[in-house]
N, C-alpha and C positions, 0 to 999 in steps of 0.2 A: 436319363429320364427316371421318373419315379412311377411306381404302379402299385395298386392294391391287388395282391395276388391270392387266388384261392388254391392252396396246396393239395387239398383232398376234399372228398365229399363231406359236407357238414362241418368243415373246419372253419375257423375264423380267418378272414382275409388278413394278410400281413403286408405292410409297406415294404417294398424292395427298391433298391437302387439298381438300375440296369444300364447297360450301354445303350446309347441312342440307336434306334433301329435304322436300317438303311433300306429304302424301297427298292424292290426288284423291278423286273420287266412289267410295265403296265400299272405300276403301283405309285401311290403317293404317301408321303409322311405328313401327318396332321398334328399340329400342336393343339391339344384339346383345351377348350375354354369352358365347356359344360357337358355333362353326361347325365341324362335322366336315369332314375332308378326304377326299373320295370319289374312287375311281378315275375316275369320270366327269369330275371336274375335270381329270385328266390328259388325257382325250380332248379337252376344251375347249382346254386350253393347247396341245396338240399339233396342233390344227386337224383332228382326225379326225372331227368331226361337221359336218354341212352347215349352211350359212347362219348361221354365227356372226356376231354383231354386235359389231364392235370400235369403241371400247374396251368391255370388259365386266369387271364385277366377278364373279369366280367364287364358288361356294359355295352349297350348297342343303341343308345339314343344320343349320338355324339354330334356336337357342334364344335367346329374349330377352324383353324386356318392352315392351308397347305404351306409347309415350310421346306419341303424337299420333294422333287419330282424324279421318278425313276425313268429308265429308258422307254422310248416310244409312248409317251403320254403327251397328247396334244390338246386335251380337253381342259386341263387345269394348269394353273401357274402359281408360283409362290405368292402368298398373300390372299388368295381366293378363300372366301368363307364357304365351307361345305358342311353337309349333313351326312353322317354315315349311319345307315339303318341295320336292321337285323340280317337281312340277306346280303352276304358279302361276296359271293361268287357263285356262278353256275357254269356247268360244263359246256353248254351251247350245243351239245351233240345228242343227248338222249331224246327219246320220243316226246317227252314233255316240253323240253326246251324248243324242239323243232315245231311243236304244235302251239306255241305261244303260252305255255303254262310253266314258265321258269320257276314259279313258286313251288312246283312239285318236282324239281330237278332230282335226278338220281344220284348226283355227286356234288351237292352244294357245300358251301362253307357259310357258317353263321357267325356274325360278329359277337364276341363275348361268350361264345359257346364252343365252337370248333376252331376259332382263331381268336387271338387276343383282342380285347375290346377297349372301352373308353374309360375305365376306372384308372386313369393314368394321365400323365402329362403329355404323352405322345402316343400315337398309334399308327399302324400301317393299314392302308385300305387299297383295294382294287379300284382304280380310277373310274371304271365303268359303273361302280356301285357307290359313288359319292355324289350326292345331289348338290348342284350349285344353289346357294341360298341368297345371293345378293347381299345387300347391306341393310335392308329394312328389318327392324325387330331386334329384340334383346336375346342374346345367346341362351340365357337360362330359360326364358319363356318359350323359345323355339324347341329346345331339346326334347320335351315329351312328344312333340309332333312326329319324331322320327320312328316311333314304334306305336305308342298308345294312339297317336293320331292315324298312322298309316294302317295298322291292323283294324282300328276302329272304322276307318273309311272303307276298307275292303268288306268288313262285316256289314256295314250299312248298305253298301251296294248289293250284297247278297240278300239282304232283307227285302229287297224289291221296293215297290212303291207304297209300302205300308203307311197309311195315314195315322193310325194309332200305333205307336211304337213303344214297346217296353224295353228298358235297359236294366239288366240285373247285375248289380255291382256298379257303384257310382264313384269310381276312383279316377285314375288318370285318363283312361280311354273313355269312360262314361261321360265325364264332364266336357271332354272335347267334342265327342260325337253328338251329344245333346245339343250343343250350339249349332252344329251343322244341320241337324234335323229340324230344329226350330227355325233356322234361316230358310230351310226348304218348305216351311209351312206345315210340318207334321206336328201332331200332338205327342209329347213325350211323357212317358210314365216311368218314374225312377224308383227302382227297388234297391234297398240298402239293408245292411245288418239291422236287426231290431234295435231300436234305441239310438241309432246314429243320427241324432238331430242335426249335427253339423253338415253331414253329406246331404241330408234331405233339404236343409236350408239352402245349400249351394245349388241343388237341383232346381228349387223354386226360383231362386234369383236368376238362374240361366234362362228360365222360361218353361220348366216342366209344368204340366197341368195337374199332375198328381205325383206325390212322393210318399212312400211308405215302406214297410218292412217286406222282405222277400217272401214271407209266408202269407201276405195279404193278397187279396184279389180285387182289382178295380171293379167298379160297378158295370163297366162296359167291356166286352171282349176286345182284346188287342188284335190288330192285323198281323203283327209280327213282334218277335222279341229277340234281343241279343243278350247272350250270357257272357259277361266279362269275368265274373268271379269263378275261381277254379273249383266250384262245389257241385258235384254231380247231382245232389238232391234238388238243385234248381231246375234240372231238365224237366221232370214231371210237373213241377210248379209252373214253369213257363208254358208247357203244353196245355195245362189246365186253363191258363189265362188267355190263350189265343183262340180266335174264332175258327169255324170250319174253313179249311183251305189255308189256314195261317201257317207261318213258318217260324221255326225257332233256330237261331244261328248260334252255335257254340264257337266263341271267338278265341278261346285260350289255347295255348300249346299243350297244356297239361290240365287234367281235371280228375278229381277223386271219382271213384266208381259211381256209375249211375245206378240208383236202386231200381228194382223191378217196379213196374207200374202197369195198370190195366190197359189193355189194348184200346179201350174206348178213348183214351187220351190222345192216341195217335190216329185213330180212325177219322173218317170224314176228310181225308186227304190233307191232314196236317203234315207238315214236312219238318224233318230234323236234319240239319246239315252242319258241317264244320268248316272252319276257315284255317288254311295252312299258309303261314308265311305271307309273302307279298310279292308283287312284281315291280320292276322299275316303273312301269306305266302307272301302277297304283300311286307310286310316289309323286310322279309328275302331275297326275290328275289332282291329287289331294293338295299338294303345295300350291297349285294354281287356285284352288278353292279357298284356301286359308284367308287371304286378304279380302276376297269377295264376301265371305261370310262374317268377317270381323272377329275371327276366333281369338279368344284371350285365354291363356292357360293359367290355372291357379297353381302356383309353384312355391316351394320353400327350398332355398339353397343351403347346402351344407358343405363344409370343407371335405376334401377328398379323404382325409384320414379318419373321418367319422362314418365311413361306409358301413361298418359292422353295425353301428347304432342305428343308422338309417334303415338298413335291412330289417332289423328287429322291430322298428316302429312300423314298417310297412306290413310285416307279418301280423302284427297285433292290431292292424286297422287304425293306426294313429297318424296317418298322413292324409291330410285333406287335399284333394287334387293330386299333384305329383311332386315328388322329391327330386332334386337335382344336385349332383356333386360338382364342385367347382375347383379344379386343380390350381 
């Protein structure tokens, strides 16, 4: 197999030849056909997440085919198309797992972060955490759904029944969840980097009723806002934009420091919450919604060996929609 490997924090990924991995108990080996490039991958590359195990193969928006099954796997067979998400294992024993909150497990494994991921021709996955995908849809277009879509969906659920919904950061997650929200009958307000006409144009094509810069404020207060961009300064901006009793959901795994802000922005029962990881039920619920809502991802495919260049483009805001690596 071949893999793009991160040897150390802030290093360049390097292509390596490795022995083909062998799945263990309850595991499957997947031949990767597409792997989305997520902003979380940048946080891994930049060493912004704790306890990263080096060397590591990034990537957690994986679509591929099972090509080898380990012992005691009855749910998957060679040839099955599966999707592998960020959450790759939970202990099943801690209080959070027992209480139905496996996304907060005390001893989890995360694909492309604490176990090797999908910037490779093959990867190993726990069979319990590989979603069956069926045969409908294109592998490249499906890949961003495995994190941008899933975390986007969890954040949308946490936003409640908001009729007027703001999305701060209109990249991979934003453009997917905007489609779901429009399908649900919500009014979507898209906030982008100042001057990002391409993202604002995409938002309007999807059905956003308003698109502008993140430092602008719509004429009407929002019922809720979701922050996908890892910029802490957007928190007070979003609080300022929501109505009394409104909710701001921070959907990223990492964010720059939140600046101080006057209490009046939080007062009147505005809520500020975060999203952590996902559950398998989130995945099942969202993947069931995808065909109903007619979600179409805006993707650009790149060869696997261009991973470093793609990460640079993502860091600089040069990717419209989502980038996908194709081994």
